[in-house]
N, C-alpha and C positions, 0 to 999 in steps of 0.2 A: 503495501501499500504505499502509494506516494504522500509525504507527509505537507502538511499546510505550512505556512510559516507558524502559527498558533502553535500547533502541535510541537513542532523544534524547537518553540521557545519553551514549551513544559518539558521535554525531555533533557533540555538543558540545563532549565531552573532543577532538575531531581539529578540529574549528574554532579552540580554541582555539589548539593548536599550531601552526593553518595561520595562524591572527593573531601570533601570538609570545607574547603574554601571554594574561590574562583579560582586563584593563585593556582592551589595544589591540581585543579582539572586542566589550566593551563600549560603547568608543568607536563600532565602526563601526554596532552594533545600538542606539545614542542610548539606551543605560539604565545603571544602574550598575553597578558591578563587582562589588559585592555580589549583586545582583540574578543574573547571568550565574552568581555562583558557586552560589547557593541552589538557583537551578535544573539546573545541571550535577549536581549533587547527588542531586536528586529526580528530576529529567526530568520534571516534572509541572506543568499549569497554568503552561506559558512563555509570555511577553509577546507578543503578533502580530510585535513587530520580530525579538524572537530569532531566531527559525526562518528568517527569510527572513534574515540575516545570517550561520545556518550551515550556508545550502542547503537548505532544507525549505520549507515553505509547507502555509499553513493553507487545509485546505478549507472550502467553503461550512457544511459541520456544525461547525466546531471542532476538526477532526481535524487534527494533522500530519502530515504523508507527507514524501516522498521527491521531490524535484526531479527528477530522473532515476529511468525505470525499473528494476525488480527484472531483472538478468540473469539469464537458466536458460542452464545448461549442459548438456549432453545427451552421452553418451559410450555408445558399442553395441560390446560384446565379445562375441564368439563364441571359447567354448573349451570345451577338450572333456579330460577326466582330470587328474590332479593337476598335473601340472608345466604345461599350459595354464591354469587356474584360479589357478596359481601367476604364473606372468606375468601377468595378467590383472587381477590385484591390486597387484602393483606397477607395473606400466603406467600402472594409474587411482592408486595412491596418488603417483606422482610425479608426474602432470599436475594434482592437485586438494592435493599437498600432505597431510602426514599430520594428522590432526586425532584 
């Protein structure tokens, strides 16, 4: 899945948190801390080494992608009546978390 700039920013924020500091991620990526900070704010035009250090990769077309494939969760629920539907909604809300 090709990542949007917003998704790249989120993954860079997580990578900084895992590394401990922005500077630590910069050292791991082999680029300056100011570059990491700039790309963490924009999510655009990230240098090749940064996605790799943050758990992403760049494909042959230059798009940044996740290393791990997307996960899909499927729930099948059969419910009838108001009480059944309410119970099904509560069960799915508990399983998926309130959003």
